[in-house]
C-alpha positions in Angstrom: -16.1 20.3 25.3 -18.8 22.4 27.0 -18.9 26.1 26.4 -18.4 26.9 30.0 -15.2 24.8 30.1 -14.0 26.5 26.9 -14.7 29.9 28.5 -12.6 29.1 31.6 -9.7 27.9 29.4 -9.8 31.0 27.2 -10.0 33.4 30.1 -6.5 32.2 31.2 -5.0 33.2 27.8 -3.5 36.6 26.9 -5.9 38.9 25.1 -4.1 38.8 21.7 -4.0 35.0 21.7 -7.6 34.8 23.0 -8.8 36.9 20.1 -7.0 34.8 17.5 -8.2 31.5 18.9 -11.8 32.8 19.1 -11.5 33.9 15.4 -10.3 30.4 14.4 -13.2 28.8 16.3 -15.7 31.1 14.7 -14.4 30.3 11.2 -14.5 26.6 11.9 -18.0 26.9 13.3 -19.1 28.9 10.2 -17.7 26.3 7.8 -19.3 23.4 9.7 -22.6 25.2 9.7 -22.4 25.7 5.9 -21.9 22.0 5.5 -24.9 21.2 7.7 -27.1 23.7 5.8 -26.0 22.2 2.5 -26.9 18.7 3.5 -30.3 19.9 4.8 -30.9 21.7 1.6 -30.2 18.5 -0.4 -32.5 16.5 1.8 -35.2 19.1 1.5 -35.0 19.0 -2.3 -35.2 15.2 -2.3 -38.3 15.3 -0.2 -39.9 17.9 -2.4 -39.1 15.9 -5.5 -40.5 12.7 -3.9 -43.7 14.5 -2.9 -44.1 15.8 -6.5 -43.8 12.3 -7.9 -46.2 11.0 -5.3 -48.9 13.6 -6.1 -48.4 13.0 -9.8 -48.9 9.3 -9.3 -52.0 9.9 -7.2 -53.5 12.1 -9.8 -52.7 9.6 -12.5 -54.2 6.8 -10.6 -57.4 8.7 -9.8 -57.8 9.6 -13.4 -57.4 6.0 -14.5 -59.8 4.9 -11.8 -62.5 7.4 -13.1 -62.2 6.0 -16.6 -62.2 2.3 -15.6 -64.6 2.5 -12.7 
């Protein structure tokens, strides 16, 4: 649902009901955003870990190459 459509629907509601519904929507949005941020944090940590392993391997391979070559 688009925000403009939601706004039109909510304008037709009584003030007390409108406030309650908007509070529920805000809570739901906040919970969903926390889930998204948590997933992004996990993905970022995985990428940083993989980069650390990659740089370690590159350093190790360069060191081995110096001694062999």
